[in-house]
Structure formats: structure tokens, C-alpha cells
C-alpha positions as CSV (number, residue, x, y, z in Angstrom):
1,M,57.0,11.7,-5.7
2,T,54.3,9.5,-4.2
3,E,54.3,7.6,-0.9
4,R,55.6,4.2,-0.1
5,H,53.1,2.4,2.2
6,Y,54.0,-0.8,4.1
7,S,50.4,-0.9,5.5
8,E,48.3,-3.9,6.5
9,A,47.0,-4.1,2.9
10,G,50.4,-4.4,1.3
11,L,52.7,-6.1,3.7
12,P,52.3,-9.8,4.5
13,G,51.8,-10.2,8.3
14,A,51.8,-6.4,8.7
15,D,49.5,-6.8,11.7
16,Q,52.4,-8.4,13.5
17,F,54.8,-5.6,12.7
18,D,55.3,-2.6,15.1
19,V,57.9,0.1,15.6
20,Y,58.5,1.8,19.0
21,T,61.0,4.3,20.3
22,G,62.6,5.5,23.5
23,N,63.7,9.0,24.1
24,A,67.1,8.9,22.5
25,N,66.0,9.8,18.9
26,P,62.2,9.9,18.6
27,E,62.4,12.1,15.5
28,L,64.3,9.4,13.6
29,A,61.7,6.8,14.7
30,R,58.9,9.1,13.4
31,M,60.6,9.5,10.1
32,I,61.1,5.7,9.7
33,C,57.4,5.2,10.4
34,R,56.5,8.0,8.0
35,Y,58.6,6.3,5.3
36,L,56.8,3.0,6.0
37,G,53.4,4.6,6.1
38,I,52.6,3.2,9.6
39,D,51.9,4.7,13.0
40,L,54.6,4.7,15.7
41,G,53.7,2.3,18.5
42,R,52.5,3.9,21.7
43,S,54.5,3.7,24.9
44,E,55.4,5.7,28.0
45,V,59.1,6.1,28.8
46,F,60.0,8.6,31.5
47,E,62.2,9.1,34.6
48,F,60.9,9.5,38.2
49,S,62.3,12.1,40.5
50,N,64.6,9.5,41.9
51,E,66.1,8.9,38.4
52,N,64.5,5.5,38.1
53,I,63.2,4.9,34.6
54,F,59.6,3.7,34.0
55,V,58.3,2.0,30.9
56,R,54.7,1.1,29.9
57,I,53.7,-0.4,26.6
58,I,50.3,1.0,25.7
59,D,49.6,-1.1,22.6
60,N,49.0,-4.8,22.6
61,A,52.4,-6.4,21.8
62,R,51.5,-10.1,22.2
63,E,53.2,-12.2,19.5
64,K,54.0,-9.0,17.5
65,D,57.3,-8.5,15.6
66,V,58.6,-5.5,17.5
67,F,61.3,-3.1,16.3
68,L,62.6,-0.8,19.0
69,I,64.5,2.4,17.8
70,Q,67.0,3.6,20.4
71,P,70.6,4.8,19.7
72,T,72.7,4.7,22.8
73,S,73.8,8.3,22.4
74,R,73.9,11.3,24.8
75,P,72.9,10.9,27.6
76,V,74.5,7.5,26.9
77,N,73.9,5.7,30.2
78,K,70.3,6.8,30.4
79,S,69.7,5.8,26.8
80,I,71.2,2.3,27.4
81,M,69.0,1.8,30.5
82,E,65.9,2.9,28.6
83,L,66.7,0.4,25.9
84,L,67.2,-2.4,28.3
85,I,64.1,-1.7,30.3
86,M,62.0,-1.4,27.1
87,I,63.3,-4.7,25.9
88,D,62.4,-6.3,29.2
89,A,58.9,-4.7,29.0
90,F,58.3,-6.2,25.6
91,K,59.5,-9.6,26.7
92,R,57.1,-9.5,29.6
93,A,54.4,-8.3,27.2
94,S,54.9,-11.6,25.2
95,A,56.2,-9.9,22.1
96,G,56.9,-12.5,19.4
97,R,60.3,-11.1,18.4
98,I,62.2,-8.1,19.7
99,T,64.7,-6.4,17.4
100,A,66.8,-3.7,19.0
101,V,67.4,-1.0,16.3
102,V,70.5,0.8,17.6
103,P,71.7,3.2,14.9
104,Y,74.6,4.4,17.1
105,Y,76.2,1.8,19.4
106,G,77.7,3.6,22.5
107,Y,80.9,2.3,24.1
108,G,81.9,1.0,20.7
109,R,85.5,2.2,21.2
110,S,85.9,-0.1,24.3
111,D,86.0,-3.2,22.1
112,K,89.3,-4.7,23.3
113,K,91.8,-4.8,26.1
114,D,94.4,-2.3,24.9
115,Q,95.7,-1.6,28.5
116,P,96.1,-3.8,31.6
117,R,93.0,-4.2,33.9
118,V,90.5,-2.4,31.6
119,P,87.0,-3.7,30.6
120,I,85.6,-4.6,27.2
121,T,82.5,-2.5,27.7
122,A,81.2,-3.0,24.1
123,R,80.9,-6.7,25.0
124,L,79.2,-5.9,28.3
125,I,76.5,-3.9,26.6
126,A,76.0,-6.7,24.1
127,D,75.5,-9.2,27.0
128,M,73.1,-6.8,28.7
129,M,70.9,-6.5,25.6
130,T,70.9,-10.2,25.1
131,V,70.0,-11.0,28.8
132,A,67.3,-8.3,28.7
133,G,65.6,-10.3,25.9
134,A,66.5,-8.8,22.5
135,N,66.2,-11.4,19.8
136,R,68.3,-9.6,17.2
137,L,70.2,-6.3,16.6
138,L,70.0,-3.9,13.7
139,T,72.7,-1.2,13.8
140,V,74.7,1.1,11.5
141,D,78.5,1.4,11.1
142,L,79.9,-0.1,14.3
143,H,83.2,1.3,15.4
144,Q,84.8,-2.1,14.7
145,G,83.1,-5.0,12.9
146,Q,84.4,-7.4,15.6
147,I,81.6,-6.1,17.9
148,Q,79.2,-8.3,15.9
149,G,80.9,-11.3,17.4
150,F,80.1,-10.1,21.0
151,F,76.5,-11.0,20.4
152,N,75.0,-14.5,20.5
153,I,72.0,-13.2,18.6
154,P,71.8,-12.3,14.9
155,V,73.3,-8.9,14.0
156,D,72.5,-6.9,10.9
157,E,75.0,-4.1,10.4
158,L,74.0,-1.4,7.8
159,T,76.4,1.1,6.4
160,A,75.8,4.8,5.5
161,V,78.7,4.6,3.0
162,H,76.4,4.4,0.0
163,L,74.2,7.3,1.0
164,L,77.2,9.5,1.9
165,S,79.1,8.7,-1.4
166,S,75.9,9.3,-3.4
167,H,75.7,12.8,-1.9
168,F,79.3,13.6,-3.1
169,R,78.8,11.9,-6.4
170,Q,76.0,14.3,-7.2
171,K,78.4,17.2,-6.6
172,M,80.6,15.9,-9.5
173,I,83.8,17.0,-7.8
174,E,86.9,16.4,-10.0
175,N,90.4,15.3,-9.0
176,L,89.2,13.6,-5.8
177,V,91.0,11.5,-3.2
178,V,89.4,9.7,-0.3
179,V,91.2,10.0,3.0
180,T,90.7,7.8,6.1
181,D,92.5,6.2,9.0
182,L,93.4,2.5,9.3
183,G,90.3,1.7,11.5
184,F,87.9,2.7,8.8
185,A,90.0,1.7,5.8
186,K,87.8,-1.2,4.5
187,R,84.6,0.8,4.4
188,A,86.5,3.8,3.0
189,R,87.8,1.6,0.2
190,T,84.2,0.9,-0.8
191,F,83.5,4.7,-0.5
192,A,86.4,5.4,-2.8
193,E,85.3,2.8,-5.4
194,L,81.8,4.2,-5.5
195,L,83.4,7.6,-6.4
196,D,86.0,6.1,-8.6
197,A,88.7,7.9,-6.6
198,P,92.0,6.8,-5.1
199,L,92.4,6.1,-1.3
200,A,94.9,7.7,1.0
201,I,95.5,6.5,4.6
202,V,96.3,8.7,7.6
203,E,98.5,7.1,10.3
204,K,97.5,8.3,13.7
205,R,98.2,7.4,17.3
206,R,95.8,7.8,20.2
207,I,97.4,9.4,23.3
208,G,96.6,7.5,26.5
209,N,92.9,7.7,27.5
210,Q,92.6,11.3,26.3
211,D,90.1,12.3,23.6
212,R,92.7,13.2,21.1
213,A,95.1,11.5,18.7
214,E,98.3,12.5,17.0
215,V,98.5,12.3,13.2
216,L,101.9,10.9,12.2
217,N,101.8,10.5,8.4
218,V,99.7,10.6,5.3
219,I,100.2,7.6,3.1
220,G,99.2,8.2,-0.5
221,D,99.3,10.9,-3.3
222,V,97.1,13.8,-2.2
223,R,99.1,16.9,-3.5
224,G,96.9,19.1,-5.7
225,K,93.8,17.1,-5.1
226,R,90.4,17.7,-3.5
227,A,90.0,15.4,-0.4
228,I,87.0,13.8,1.2
229,I,87.8,12.7,4.8
230,V,85.8,9.6,5.8
231,D,85.3,8.2,9.3
232,D,82.6,6.4,11.4
233,E,82.1,9.3,13.8
234,I,83.1,12.8,14.7
235,D,83.4,13.4,18.5
236,T,85.3,16.5,19.6
237,G,86.6,17.0,16.1
238,G,90.2,17.1,17.3
239,T,91.4,14.2,15.1
240,L,89.5,15.6,12.1
241,I,91.2,19.0,12.4
242,Q,94.6,17.3,12.8
243,I,93.9,15.4,9.5
244,V,92.8,18.6,7.8
245,N,96.1,20.3,8.9
246,A,98.2,17.4,7.7
247,L,96.4,17.4,4.3
248,Q,97.0,21.2,4.0
249,R,100.7,20.6,4.6
250,E,100.6,17.9,1.9
251,G,99.2,20.4,-0.6
252,V,95.5,19.4,-0.8
253,T,93.5,22.2,-2.5
254,E,90.0,21.6,-1.1
255,M,88.6,19.5,1.7
256,Y,85.3,17.9,2.7
257,A,84.5,15.4,5.5
258,C,81.8,12.9,6.2
259,A,80.9,10.5,9.0
260,T,78.0,8.3,10.0
261,H,77.7,9.4,13.6
262,A,77.8,13.1,14.6
263,V,78.6,12.9,18.3
264,L,79.8,16.6,18.1
265,S,81.0,16.9,21.7
266,D,82.3,20.4,22.6
267,P,84.2,22.0,20.9
268,A,83.5,20.1,17.6
269,V,81.1,22.6,16.1
270,E,83.4,25.5,16.7
271,R,86.4,23.6,15.3
272,I,84.5,22.7,12.2
273,A,83.2,26.3,11.7
274,N,86.8,27.7,12.0
275,S,88.3,25.0,9.7
276,P,89.0,25.2,6.0
277,L,86.5,22.3,5.4
278,A,84.0,23.2,2.7
279,E,81.3,20.8,4.0
280,V,80.8,18.1,6.7
281,V,78.2,15.5,5.9
282,V,76.7,13.4,8.7
283,T,73.6,11.3,9.3
284,D,70.9,11.5,11.9
285,S,71.8,8.3,13.7
286,I,72.3,10.7,16.7
287,P,69.9,13.6,17.1
288,I,71.6,16.9,16.2
289,P,70.1,20.0,18.0
290,P,69.7,23.2,16.0
291,E,72.6,24.9,17.8
292,K,75.0,22.3,16.5
293,R,73.8,22.5,12.8
294,G,76.3,25.1,11.6
295,P,76.3,26.3,7.9
296,K,79.0,23.7,7.0
297,I,77.1,20.7,8.5
298,K,74.8,18.8,6.2
299,V,72.6,16.0,7.7
300,I,71.4,13.1,5.7
301,S,68.6,10.9,7.1
302,L,69.1,7.1,7.7
303,A,65.3,6.7,7.9
304,P,64.8,5.2,4.4
305,L,67.7,2.8,4.9
306,I,66.7,1.6,8.3
307,A,63.0,1.3,7.2
308,E,63.9,-0.8,4.2
309,A,66.0,-3.1,6.5
310,I,63.2,-3.4,9.0
311,V,60.8,-4.6,6.2
312,R,63.4,-7.1,4.9
313,I,64.0,-8.5,8.4
314,H,60.2,-8.8,8.9
315,R,59.8,-10.6,5.6
316,G,62.8,-12.8,5.9
317,Q,64.5,-11.2,2.9
318,S,68.1,-10.4,2.3
319,V,69.3,-7.2,4.0
320,G,72.5,-7.3,1.9
321,A,70.4,-6.7,-1.2
322,L,70.0,-3.1,-0.1
323,F,73.6,-2.5,-1.1
324,T,73.6,-4.5,-4.3
325,S,70.4,-3.1,-5.9
326,E,70.2,-0.4,-8.5
327,V,72.0,2.9,-8.0
328,H,68.8,4.8,-8.4
329,F,67.4,3.2,-5.3
330,T,70.1,4.9,-3.2
331,Q,69.5,8.1,-5.0
332,E,65.8,7.9,-4.2
333,M,66.6,7.5,-0.5
334,L,68.8,10.5,-0.7
335,L,66.1,12.6,-2.5
336,W,63.6,11.5,0.2
337,D,65.9,13.1,2.8
338,V,66.2,16.3,0.7
339,D,62.4,16.6,0.4
340,G,61.8,14.9,3.7
341,A,60.1,17.6,5.8
342,P,57.3,16.2,8.0
343,D,54.6,17.5,5.7
344,R,56.2,16.2,2.4
345,P,55.3,13.0,0.6
346,M,57.6,10.0,0.4
347,P,59.2,8.8,-2.9
348,H,58.0,5.4,-4.0
349,A,54.8,4.5,-5.5
350,S,52.3,2.9,-3.1
351,G,52.7,-0.8,-2.9
352,R,55.8,-1.0,-5.1
353,P,57.8,-4.0,-4.0
354,A,61.2,-3.6,-2.5
355,P,64.2,-4.2,-4.8
356,R,64.7,-7.9,-5.6
357,P,66.9,-9.5,-2.9
358,A,70.3,-10.8,-3.8
359,E,72.1,-13.8,-2.3
360,D,74.9,-11.6,-1.0
361,D,75.5,-11.2,2.7
362,L,75.3,-7.6,4.1
363,R,79.1,-7.1,3.8
364,D,82.1,-9.3,3.3
365,D,83.7,-8.2,6.6
């Protein structure tokens, strides 16, 4: 495989196109730049002894099209402040356009008033990013699609469903059923269609403000089948294990799980290791330290997907075309992840144009 280069020679207006990162997931930002064949923008982002965050943009950002990679993951509040301060720094450096690339959107669960006298924190974060000076948002698999409506700036929401389903399609598992809860049902339906498998729904109830839920019922025919449990994130793993136990009681013979965001709070890794799950597939939207990468956990990189979206946003092309192009394109992105150690080449021929854009929107949510 040869490298794909979106360098100054091949990309119109490439001299106006820069990628920067905070401290939340610099490895993902480096992989995105490596896929694009460009250098990561230079900046200083650190914390003083009094816990105040300092940002300095080293490169000239005047009138540049800036993409800032920063998931709001652990430590969540520090990551959010870094993002806001970096956005403000680019605004004051006269950047032409600032796109906040937030692969994981923290506080996404606080998207409605489900109790008296509680905040809608997901909306608050959206307001803060907009006031700081972000011109648009690029994100991946929000907890609920309605969060897009909290922004008064353009939002592009990517999905990892195609990458995750492609991984399982290559395994050629027979007699499959896709299992999810009601909150992820729409995207899980797409996942099931891509695998040509039926969909079963798990009914669950969250208990107060605790980090656990009670599984009430499994709706659908799962007996004697192999199940893939699909969700947007795995936090403590408590709900996942409850679903696993419920499926066991219903007679499922083999189980896999996948999710876009691997929060993996304690004791998630231990629960997964001790479970009958054969494999748990996640993405690198959140950095996963080596101690949390157990033998059952497989990590697929979002770098090619985000990089392609960045180029399309810069060029004014359809981002939705990423999910309507040929199947082999998704497979190539998956292969790049498999071969994607820092010293390995990238897949596409240098200068090959991106897949032809379609007129479709990103998703019909």
C-alpha cells in the first residue's frame, strides 16, 4: 500500500489548512496528520502550578482553515477548558475558520431535563464552544442526535458504524443477531443491515443518578444465535454485562460487543475480561492506555474517517458521501488501521482523489 498525501501540491488551498491538537488525544491527531501526509501544527498547551491552562500557537494561523482535534474525555473538565482556550487563542490569532474536531462529546448524557431542577449540560458545552469562537463542529456518534440542535453553528456528525460492521463482516460469522438498546436503535439498524442480520432490542431502565441500569426485557428472536451488542459507549461496563447475562438466559450461543467510545471507567476492563464475550471492538476516539487493552479488546482507528471528513469540509464537498461510497473504501480505512503502526505506509495512491461526493446528507436523522 502506498501513501495518501493531501500536501500543498495536491490539495487546493492546502496552505490554508492546518491541524492542531490539545492534550486529550494527541496520538489520534498525529495519526490523522500521518494519513493526510501533513505535519501537525505547533502549539504549547500546558497547566501552571495553580492549575490555570496556558495556550500559545507557535505557527502563523492568520486566515488559515484550522482543525482542532480535542475529545472532551478524561480528565473531562480539563479537556473542555483546553478546547475552549485553544479556540479563543486561534480566534485572537485571526484564524480564517476554526473547526472543533471533538471525536467524543463529554456530558452527552446530560441532554434533557429528566428530573426537576437539573441542568442540560450538553447544551451548556455547546454554548461555551460557540462563544469561544468555534465556527463549526466535527464529531462522532453523539449520545443523542438532538445534541446537534444545541449548536447555532454547522455540525457534522460522523458515525463509526460502517467501520465496526466492516470488522465483523470480515469475520464471516453465521447466524447473527444485532442487539442494542432503544437509544442506539436507529444506528444499530444500519449496523444490522450492513451485516444482513436481524435486530433485537433490549429494554432497560436507568436507576436514579447511579452509573447502572436494569435490563428488563429482550425484544426479538435471539435463541440459538450469535449476538453482536452495539452501543455508542462503554463506561463502567455494568449495562453491557447485564445485557450479556440477559442474552445468556435467552439462549444466545456466542457474544461480541462493539462501541464507538471506550470510556472504560473502573471496573469495566475487569468485567469484560471475566465475561463470556468473545471480543469487544472499540475505536480510538478516546485514548486507551496499555493497561486497559485486555486480550478481548480490539481498537479500530477513526483517523482515516476523520481525516477524510476534514478534507471534505476544507474543500466544501459532501461529508455524507463518505457513507455512500464504495464498500472497498471502508475496507481500505480498516486495513490502514490494521497496518497503521507509526512507521508503516498509508493505503491510497498519492494524489488519488477522494471518492466522488454524493448529494446525500450525512445521515437521515
